[in-house]
Kinemage of the C-alpha trace (Angstrom):
@kinemage 1
@onewidth
@group {chain A} dominant
@subgroup {mainchain}
@vectorlist {calphas} color= white
{ca met a 1} P 312.213 76.656 149.414
{ca gln a 2} L 311.333 72.723 150.408
{ca his a 3} L 311.681 70.182 147.738
{ca leu a 4} L 309.332 68.161 146.187
{ca arg a 5} L 311.282 64.830 145.169
{ca leu a 6} L 309.480 62.878 141.921
{ca asn a 7} L 308.712 59.060 141.386
{ca ala a 8} L 311.297 57.550 139.024
{ca gly a 9} L 309.810 58.098 135.694
{ca ala a 10} L 307.109 60.622 136.518
{ca asp a 11} L 309.259 63.531 135.311
{ca lys a 12} L 308.291 62.993 131.726
{ca arg a 13} L 305.265 64.938 131.449
{ca leu a 14} L 307.137 67.912 132.655
{ca arg a 15} L 309.956 67.638 130.584
{ca gly a 16} L 307.574 67.275 127.724
{ca gly a 17} L 305.656 70.731 128.507
{ca his a 18} L 302.805 69.698 131.004
{ca val a 19} L 302.911 71.687 134.306
{ca trp a 20} L 300.962 69.457 136.486
{ca ile a 21} L 302.167 66.977 139.170
{ca tyr a 22} L 299.445 64.480 140.918
{ca ser a 23} L 299.884 63.403 143.657
{ca asn a 24} L 300.879 60.143 142.706
{ca glu a 25} L 303.957 60.752 141.252
{ca val a 26} L 305.542 62.246 144.469
{ca asn a 27} L 308.073 60.087 146.356
{ca thr a 28} L 306.383 60.642 149.405
{ca lys a 29} L 309.306 58.741 151.677
{ca val a 30} L 311.430 61.713 150.490
{ca ser a 31} L 309.319 64.539 150.237
{ca pro a 32} L 305.793 63.781 152.437
{ca leu a 33} L 302.946 66.105 150.866
{ca lys a 34} L 302.371 66.422 154.629
{ca gln a 35} L 304.843 68.528 155.032
{ca phe a 36} L 303.934 71.421 152.895
{ca ala a 37} L 301.501 74.385 153.258
{ca ala a 38} L 298.471 74.905 150.788
{ca gly a 39} L 300.100 77.134 148.381
{ca glu a 40} L 303.692 76.725 149.044
{ca gln a 41} L 306.202 77.271 146.182
{ca val a 42} L 308.689 74.088 145.915
{ca val a 43} L 311.388 73.041 144.008
{ca val a 44} L 310.118 70.220 142.009
{ca glu a 45} L 313.050 67.303 141.912
{ca ser a 46} L 313.349 64.372 139.290
{ca ala a 47} L 314.011 61.029 140.975
{ca asn a 48} L 317.939 61.462 140.614
{ca gly a 49} L 317.193 64.732 142.580
{ca lys a 50} L 317.389 66.988 139.415
{ca ala a 51} L 315.858 70.295 139.931
{ca leu a 52} L 312.932 70.676 137.180
{ca gly a 53} L 311.742 74.264 138.245
{ca leu a 54} L 309.416 75.606 140.983
{ca ala a 55} L 305.979 74.876 141.516
{ca tyr a 56} L 303.196 75.847 144.118
{ca val a 57} L 301.471 72.754 145.791
{ca asn a 58} L 298.452 71.432 147.727
{ca pro a 59} L 299.056 68.705 149.500
{ca asn a 60} L 294.807 67.967 149.762
{ca thr a 61} L 294.255 67.829 146.079
{ca leu a 62} L 294.917 65.273 143.115
{ca ile a 63} L 296.962 67.720 141.343
{ca cys a 64} L 298.840 68.446 144.288
{ca gly a 65} L 301.471 70.283 141.935
{ca arg a 66} L 301.560 72.923 139.559
{ca leu a 67} L 304.877 74.206 137.760
{ca val a 68} L 305.332 77.877 137.480
{ca ser a 69} L 309.059 78.316 136.374
{ca arg a 70} L 311.558 76.411 134.625
{ca ser a 71} L 313.999 78.102 136.670
{ca val a 72} L 314.561 77.828 140.238
{ca lys a 73} L 315.683 81.284 140.724
{ca thr a 74} L 312.611 82.496 139.259
{ca pro a 75} L 309.811 82.422 141.888
{ca leu a 76} L 305.758 83.194 141.090
{ca asp a 77} L 305.879 86.782 142.542
{ca arg a 78} L 304.633 90.266 141.285
{ca ser a 79} L 307.454 90.683 138.909
{ca leu a 80} L 306.820 87.465 136.948
{ca ile a 81} L 303.016 88.357 136.923
{ca val a 82} L 303.766 91.389 135.629
{ca his a 83} L 306.070 89.904 132.954
{ca arg a 84} L 303.436 87.064 131.990
{ca leu a 85} L 300.799 89.672 131.790
{ca lys a 86} L 302.811 91.781 129.502
{ca ile a 87} L 302.982 88.906 127.316
{ca ala a 88} L 299.602 87.789 127.519
{ca leu a 89} L 298.568 91.295 126.464
{ca ser a 90} L 300.815 91.695 123.164
{ca leu a 91} L 298.537 88.381 122.046
{ca arg a 92} L 295.402 90.039 122.625
{ca glu a 93} L 296.084 93.367 121.070
{ca ala a 94} L 297.849 91.216 117.939
{ca cys a 95} L 293.944 89.610 117.981
{ca phe a 96} L 291.839 92.259 118.707
{ca glu a 97} L 291.027 95.994 118.640
{ca ala a 98} L 288.851 96.704 121.598
{ca pro a 99} L 290.365 96.354 125.201
{ca cys a 100} L 287.700 93.271 125.745
{ca tyr a 101} L 288.566 89.892 126.160
{ca arg a 102} L 290.020 87.208 128.665
{ca leu a 103} L 293.245 88.674 129.702
{ca val a 104} L 294.823 85.705 131.091
{ca phe a 105} L 293.754 81.950 130.555
{ca gly a 106} L 295.532 80.124 133.188
{ca asp a 107} L 297.903 77.613 132.072
{ca ser a 108} L 297.759 78.660 128.581
{ca asp a 109} L 299.469 81.990 129.799
{ca gly a 110} L 301.621 80.529 132.395
{ca leu a 111} L 299.285 81.402 135.220
{ca ser a 112} L 298.015 78.415 136.328
{ca gly a 113} L 294.852 79.157 138.548
{ca leu a 114} L 293.998 82.462 137.204
{ca val a 115} L 291.692 83.756 134.793
{ca ile a 116} L 291.216 87.564 134.157
{ca asp a 117} L 288.957 89.180 131.869
{ca arg a 118} L 288.911 92.906 130.833
{ca phe a 119} L 286.140 94.923 130.076
{ca phe a 120} L 288.006 98.233 129.096
{ca asp a 121} L 289.260 99.234 132.203
{ca tyr a 122} L 287.786 97.062 134.781
{ca phe a 123} L 288.991 93.768 135.230
{ca val a 124} L 287.515 90.496 136.569
{ca val a 125} L 289.959 88.175 138.545
{ca gln a 126} L 289.060 84.410 139.222
{ca ile a 127} L 291.124 82.422 141.389
{ca ser a 128} L 290.990 78.221 141.565
{ca thr a 129} L 294.166 77.390 143.325
{ca ala a 130} L 295.809 77.710 146.744
{ca gly a 131} L 298.963 78.759 145.089
{ca met a 132} L 297.162 81.928 143.473
{ca glu a 133} L 295.352 82.751 146.510
{ca leu a 134} L 298.238 83.423 148.267
{ca leu a 135} L 299.589 85.957 145.415
{ca lys a 136} L 296.226 87.980 145.556
{ca asp a 137} L 297.973 91.241 146.212
{ca glu a 138} L 300.504 90.675 144.059
{ca ile a 139} L 298.525 89.963 141.162
{ca val a 140} L 296.175 93.215 141.763
{ca glu a 141} L 299.736 94.929 142.006
{ca ala a 142} L 300.952 93.867 138.920
{ca leu a 143} L 297.632 94.603 136.561
{ca leu a 144} L 297.890 98.182 138.701
{ca lys a 145} L 301.358 98.572 136.922
{ca val a 146} L 300.429 96.973 133.938
{ca phe a 147} L 297.332 98.804 133.256
{ca lys a 148} L 295.478 101.880 134.655
{ca pro a 149} L 291.932 100.186 135.650
{ca gln a 150} L 288.866 101.825 137.100
{ca gly a 151} L 288.511 98.693 139.012
{ca ile a 152} L 289.314 95.124 139.879
{ca leu a 153} L 287.092 92.405 140.954
{ca phe a 154} L 287.592 88.991 142.453
{ca arg a 155} L 284.928 86.540 141.332
{ca asn a 156} L 286.248 84.043 143.209
{ca asp a 157} L 283.124 81.868 143.893
{ca gly a 158} L 283.935 79.049 141.222
{ca lys a 159} L 283.681 75.307 142.170
{ca met a 160} L 287.286 74.483 141.890
{ca arg a 161} L 288.000 76.466 145.364
{ca gln a 162} L 286.139 74.142 147.281
{ca leu a 163} L 288.216 71.113 146.147
{ca glu a 164} L 291.694 73.421 147.144
{ca gly a 165} L 289.998 74.332 150.420
{ca leu a 166} L 289.255 77.647 149.812
{ca glu a 167} L 286.475 79.789 150.435
{ca ser a 168} L 283.985 81.392 148.117
{ca tyr a 169} L 283.779 85.287 148.090
{ca val a 170} L 282.916 88.099 145.683
{ca glu a 171} L 285.045 91.308 146.518
{ca thr a 172} L 286.072 94.754 145.121
{ca ala a 173} L 289.771 94.424 145.235
{ca tyr a 174} L 290.584 97.846 143.487
{ca gly a 175} L 288.157 100.847 142.636
{ca glu a 176} L 284.502 100.695 142.254
{ca val a 177} L 283.064 97.979 139.945
{ca pro a 178} L 279.344 98.321 138.683
{ca glu a 179} L 277.223 95.522 138.798
{ca leu a 180} L 277.388 95.830 134.891
{ca val a 181} L 280.135 96.729 133.008
{ca gln a 182} L 280.184 97.538 129.131
{ca leu a 183} L 281.540 95.971 126.497
{ca glu a 184} L 282.396 95.498 123.092
{ca glu a 185} L 282.202 92.299 120.699
{ca asn a 186} L 282.430 91.646 117.028
{ca gly a 187} L 281.491 95.568 116.622
{ca thr a 188} L 278.083 95.390 119.057
{ca asp a 189} L 277.696 97.372 122.663
{ca leu a 190} L 276.822 94.973 125.156
{ca leu a 191} L 276.916 94.606 129.339
{ca ala a 192} L 278.350 92.257 131.517
{ca pro a 193} L 276.665 91.190 135.019
{ca val a 194} L 280.184 90.672 136.275
{ca his a 195} L 278.994 90.367 140.201
{ca ser a 196} L 276.236 88.404 139.902
{ca gly a 197} L 276.522 86.747 136.558
{ca gln a 198} L 277.903 83.275 135.236
{ca lys a 199} L 281.601 82.978 136.153
{ca thr a 200} L 283.298 85.998 135.312
{ca gly a 201} L 279.891 87.624 133.713
{ca trp a 202} L 280.714 86.933 130.381
{ca phe a 203} L 281.838 84.133 127.902
{ca tyr a 204} L 284.780 85.914 125.368
{ca asp a 205} L 285.600 82.290 124.030
{ca his a 206} L 282.502 82.354 121.527
{ca arg a 207} L 283.379 85.860 119.661
{ca leu a 208} L 284.655 84.049 116.550
{ca asn a 209} L 281.596 81.849 116.370
{ca arg a 210} L 279.631 84.780 117.086
{ca ala a 211} L 280.853 86.562 114.237
{ca arg a 212} L 280.625 83.716 111.938
{ca met a 213} L 276.629 83.657 112.892
{ca gln a 214} L 276.555 87.523 112.286
{ca gln a 215} L 276.754 86.404 108.621
{ca his a 216} L 274.173 84.287 108.384
{ca val a 217} L 271.160 85.898 110.133
{ca ala a 218} L 270.087 88.921 108.234
{ca gly a 219} L 266.559 88.847 107.787
{ca lys a 220} L 265.909 86.246 109.541
{ca lys a 221} L 264.199 84.934 112.642
{ca val a 222} L 266.653 83.164 115.554
{ca leu a 223} L 266.004 81.350 118.928
{ca asp a 224} L 269.109 81.583 121.102
{ca leu a 225} L 268.869 78.536 123.440
{ca phe a 226} L 270.796 78.921 127.025
{ca ser a 227} L 271.029 82.359 126.173
{ca tyr a 228} L 272.018 83.488 129.345
{ca val a 229} L 272.455 87.810 128.635
{ca gly a 230} L 271.892 87.280 124.912
{ca gly a 231} L 275.482 87.273 123.508
{ca trp a 232} L 274.538 85.286 120.715
{ca gly a 233} L 270.848 86.703 120.181
{ca val a 234} L 271.949 90.244 120.253
{ca gln a 235} L 274.777 90.190 118.192
{ca ala a 236} L 272.620 88.587 115.803
{ca leu a 237} L 270.177 91.573 116.393
{ca ala a 238} L 272.925 94.028 115.455
{ca ala a 239} L 273.708 92.027 112.365
{ca gly a 240} L 270.294 92.395 111.079
{ca ala a 241} L 267.888 89.535 112.440
{ca asp a 242} L 264.579 90.375 111.699
{ca his a 243} L 263.641 88.887 115.274
{ca val a 244} L 265.373 87.165 117.804
{ca thr a 245} L 263.618 84.654 120.691
{ca cys a 246} L 266.455 84.417 124.072
{ca leu a 247} L 265.267 81.146 126.077
{ca asp a 248} L 266.841 81.152 129.738
{ca ala a 249} L 266.080 79.567 133.170
{ca ser a 250} L 267.625 82.910 134.507
{ca glu a 251} L 265.387 85.758 134.726
{ca phe a 252} L 268.124 87.794 135.730
{ca ala a 253} L 270.058 87.038 132.948
{ca leu a 254} L 267.022 87.590 130.830
{ca asp a 255} L 266.679 91.226 132.142
{ca val a 256} L 270.165 92.012 131.136
{ca ala a 257} L 269.305 90.222 127.912
{ca asp a 258} L 266.233 92.965 127.515
{ca glu a 259} L 268.830 95.929 128.633
{ca asn a 260} L 271.553 94.623 125.941
{ca ala a 261} L 268.889 94.616 123.317
{ca arg a 262} L 267.429 97.994 124.335
{ca leu a 263} L 271.179 99.321 124.356
{ca asn a 264} L 271.180 98.068 120.414
{ca gly a 265} L 267.771 99.981 119.714
{ca ala a 266} L 266.502 96.933 118.920
{ca glu a 267} L 264.302 96.057 121.802
{ca asp a 268} L 261.172 95.937 119.393
{ca arg a 269} L 262.599 93.293 117.548
{ca phe a 270} L 263.554 90.779 121.097
{ca gln a 271} L 261.518 88.291 122.935
{ca ser a 272} L 262.939 86.726 126.097
{ca leu a 273} L 261.373 83.839 127.401
{ca his a 274} L 261.998 82.256 130.996
{ca gly a 275} L 262.151 78.345 131.523
{ca asp a 276} L 263.960 75.256 131.111
{ca ala a 277} L 265.345 74.779 127.521
{ca phe a 278} L 264.034 71.251 126.911
{ca asn a 279} L 260.609 72.254 128.687
{ca gly a 280} L 261.061 75.558 126.551
{ca cys a 281} L 261.370 73.832 123.189
{ca lys a 282} L 258.655 71.482 123.618
{ca met a 283} L 256.316 74.373 124.395
{ca leu a 284} L 257.466 76.075 121.255
{ca leu a 285} L 257.318 72.729 119.183
{ca glu a 286} L 253.683 72.735 120.750
{ca glu a 287} L 252.659 76.175 119.163
{ca gly a 288} L 254.182 75.152 115.890
{ca glu a 289} L 256.895 77.589 115.736
{ca lys a 290} L 259.673 77.329 113.111
{ca phe a 291} L 262.971 79.481 113.090
{ca asp a 292} L 265.294 80.293 110.543
{ca val a 293} L 268.496 80.063 112.658
{ca val a 294} L 268.724 78.080 116.169
{ca ile a 295} L 271.678 78.592 118.530
{ca leu a 296} L 272.312 75.789 120.935
{ca asp a 297} L 275.317 77.130 123.292
{ca pro a 298} L 274.388 74.650 126.494
{ca pro a 299} L 276.366 74.697 129.590
{ca ala a 300} L 278.919 71.823 130.063
{ca phe a 301} L 276.277 68.708 130.103
{ca ile a 302} L 279.923 66.409 130.891
{ca gln a 303} L 281.429 67.847 133.774
{ca lys a 304} L 283.745 64.740 134.513
{ca arg a 305} L 284.593 61.702 132.812
{ca lys a 306} L 281.831 59.823 135.057
{ca asp a 307} L 279.264 62.216 133.139
{ca ile a 308} L 279.795 61.334 129.732
{ca arg a 309} L 277.109 58.258 128.961
{ca asn a 310} L 274.672 60.910 130.555
{ca gly a 311} L 276.065 63.891 128.932
{ca glu a 312} L 275.846 62.700 125.406
{ca gln a 313} L 272.453 61.554 125.772
{ca ala a 314} L 271.445 65.509 127.009
{ca tyr a 315} L 273.263 66.545 124.148
{ca lys a 316} L 271.532 64.142 121.495
{ca arg a 317} L 268.011 65.288 122.986
{ca met a 318} L 269.008 68.997 122.990
{ca asn a 319} L 269.869 68.696 119.541
{ca gln a 320} L 267.043 66.987 118.631
{ca leu a 321} L 264.558 69.407 119.780
{ca ala a 322} L 266.648 72.150 118.464
{ca met a 323} L 266.448 70.475 115.279
{ca arg a 324} L 262.918 69.829 114.950
{ca leu a 325} L 262.582 73.912 115.375
{ca val a 326} L 264.921 74.872 112.502
{ca ala a 327} L 263.028 75.597 109.668
{ca lys a 328} L 263.243 73.999 105.797
{ca asn a 329} L 266.862 75.013 104.814
{ca gly a 330} L 267.302 76.553 107.873
{ca leu a 331} L 270.563 76.772 110.250
{ca leu a 332} L 271.695 75.155 113.073
{ca ile a 333} L 274.525 76.218 115.323
{ca ser a 334} L 275.434 73.728 117.801
{ca ala a 335} L 278.031 74.166 120.072
{ca ser a 336} L 279.868 72.606 123.245
{ca cys a 337} L 282.104 73.680 125.976
{ca ser a 338} L 282.278 70.059 127.452
{ca met a 339} L 286.202 69.212 127.083
{ca his a 340} L 284.878 65.617 127.486
{ca leu a 341} L 282.945 65.737 124.455
{ca gln a 342} L 285.036 64.778 121.653
{ca arg a 343} L 284.595 66.950 118.634
{ca asp a 344} L 284.033 64.085 116.226
{ca arg a 345} L 281.354 62.759 118.846
{ca leu a 346} L 279.415 66.009 118.254
{ca val a 347} L 279.595 65.449 114.390
{ca asp a 348} L 277.975 61.832 115.222
{ca ile a 349} L 275.232 63.180 117.505
{ca ile a 350} L 274.515 66.036 114.991
{ca arg a 351} L 274.362 63.241 111.937
{ca ser a 352} L 272.317 60.407 114.304
{ca glu a 353} L 269.539 63.227 115.765
{ca ser a 354} L 269.173 64.597 111.922
{ca arg a 355} L 268.483 61.104 110.293
{ca ala a 356} L 265.918 60.438 113.445
{ca leu a 357} L 263.878 63.296 112.189
{ca asp a 358} L 264.878 62.290 108.553
{ca arg a 359} L 266.614 64.986 107.518
{ca gln a 360} L 269.840 66.046 105.957
{ca ala a 361} L 272.684 67.350 107.946
{ca gln a 362} L 275.337 69.292 106.225
{ca ile a 363} L 277.795 70.889 108.184
{ca phe a 364} L 279.191 73.840 106.318
{ca asp a 365} L 281.804 75.745 108.835
{ca gln a 366} L 283.041 75.283 112.265
{ca gly a 367} L 284.472 77.214 115.072
{ca his a 368} L 287.018 77.475 118.338
{ca gln a 369} L 287.871 79.158 120.851
{ca gly a 370} L 289.627 82.462 120.190
{ca gly a 371} L 292.674 83.978 120.512
{ca asp a 372} L 292.197 84.898 124.130
{ca his a 373} L 291.711 81.082 124.751
{ca pro a 374} L 295.267 80.129 123.803
{ca val a 375} L 295.480 76.178 123.627
{ca his a 376} L 298.355 74.751 125.826
{ca pro a 377} L 299.901 72.092 123.364
{ca ala a 378} L 300.473 69.437 126.850
{ca ile a 379} L 297.253 70.400 128.142
{ca pro a 380} L 294.182 69.117 125.840
{ca glu a 381} L 292.039 70.404 128.924
{ca thr a 382} L 292.534 74.081 127.172
{ca asp a 383} L 290.905 72.915 124.099
{ca tyr a 384} L 287.487 72.375 125.013
{ca leu a 385} L 285.278 74.532 122.778
{ca lys a 386} L 283.679 73.535 119.577
{ca ser a 387} L 281.047 74.628 117.228
{ca tyr a 388} L 279.375 73.475 114.109
{ca phe a 389} L 277.143 75.310 111.673
{ca val a 390} L 274.623 73.062 109.973
{ca arg a 391} L 272.356 73.475 107.284
{ca met a 392} L 269.319 71.237 107.834
{ca leu a 393} L 267.747 70.130 104.379
{ca pro a 394} L 265.012 67.596 103.873
{ca val a 395} L 265.631 64.541 102.305
{ca ser a 396} L 265.577 64.620 98.823
């Protein structure tokens, strides 16, 4: 293997537990980045030449290296992937009864650039880095060794791939994978569109928050904004909600939500509304609609640091619209998957927008991502999900 030499002091983060190497941390006089091929595994050295471990590199990206092993004798290969899959599996089996979960969560499971979601015996794999792309075959072989899958699907069409110089594609790597695969979450049977849906087809990260939600919806009228395929709304129906409305901009997603409602024998208590959430909320307000529970789980309005100001304004507007649709003493569940939106900032948005409406917000519960999305203590980007359960009270 070639060697990648760091600048003086650049090893501090790696020694502290981080695994990323930035291009400005590399001593390019000793180890020019242009000498490395995208995805190549290298020995990482401190400024004094001491080996720190092995990393795969991409000379064309800001994060030019990702540590894969702290031993120079242990490259990332089929054997190591098998080992780390087994470690990841042991955590998921300790947290969840049904084999439906995020099996691999990138850096947090020692497999940077790799996400694998499990739907019983179907596995959906998402690769976002050149280093992992070179290990496609080894990933499939490792899954076959650890599990007995019916099918493995590559959903390699994420935005990160373009930054890594990778092509976008969706392909079946093993067996056959249907468009809609079944999963179980919080005792509810559901379908996920793994070929054509968003990302891997499902969002397991809010599982625990949806379980909390189920405690508060029996006999209630519920609105699920940015509903996608009804992950929140259909689980509300399964928990005894009197009626659920799912609002989403994707007709395809709403068709799957309809199917999920039928799967749970609740189609007569379900309604789907197609349209932009901002405009949809305004329409519902004009019609005088009110809901006992409003669920606000939008996509990431803040993708990058430069988006913080505009993104926070979007969160403000959306939270106020959602609050206006909450009935007296009703419940707002306000969530964010934007890593760049801090928890205290979302709380402040809830405070300010409730006061703008002359209502009192009472936060009585809060949620986080589930155990299949473990947090890497050195990588704050892995700690991204937050949700608040808010009673909307009149000012007394």
